[in-house]
N, C-alpha and C positions, 0 to 999 in steps of 0.2 A: 504493500500500500504506500510505502514511503516514496518509492520511485514514481508511482502514479501521481501521488500528491504533488511532487515536485514538477512533474510535467503539466499537471492541471494549473498550478500556480503560474508557470511560465506562460501558458496559453492565456490565462486571465490577464496577467500583466502586459502581455503582448497586445491585447485588445484595449489597453489603457483603463482597465477596470480595477477598482478596489474590491476588497471582500464585501464591503457594504453595498457597492454598486451591483455586484453579481447577486448577492442575497436579495436585493430589492427586485431585480429583474426576474428572479425565480420565485418571488412572492414568499420569501422567508422573512420572518419578523426580526431575526437576529443573524448577524454574519458568522456566528460561532460555528454553524454547520459547515460553512465554507472553510473556515480555519481548521476544523477537525479533519476534514477530508484532505486538505493540503498537507497537514502534518502526519497523515497516515493513521490517525486515531479512529476515524470512521470511514466506512466504505461509501462510495457514491451510490445513492439509491437507484436500483435498476430502472424503476419506473420514471426517473427523471433524466435519463440519458439523453433523450431527444431535446429536452429543454436546455440542459447544460451545453450540448453540442451547438445548438442554435445561437446561444449567446457568446460562445467561445470561438465561433467561426470555424468549426471543424465538422466532419461528418459524424453522424451517430454511429456508423460502423467503426470508424477509427476509435472513437471514445469507448465503445463497447469492447473492442479487441484489446485495447490498452488496459481497461479495467479488468477484463478476464485474465489477461496475461499476468497482471500484478497479483491477482488472487491466487493463481496457480503457483506462482513463485513463492508466495507467502506460506502456502500449505506445503510443509516438508514431508508429508506422508507420500509414500511411493504410489499409492492408489490414485492420488489426485493428479499425477502426471501421466497416468496410463490412458 
């Protein structure tokens, strides 16, 4: 999640958005959810992938693949990689 969070932060900053800006665009009351995702404390909610992608200027597919790749790398069990 940490690598994904760093990538997400880069995308957000590249669009000139603060965490508060992105939170408001996504109709979150508090930017803490954005902070938690960027620091790897929380996963990006699957149901919000399209919304995040739209505001970050990337495709939903790219965002989903990066999110899934980060999840697979975080899970050290062999079955997760099969």
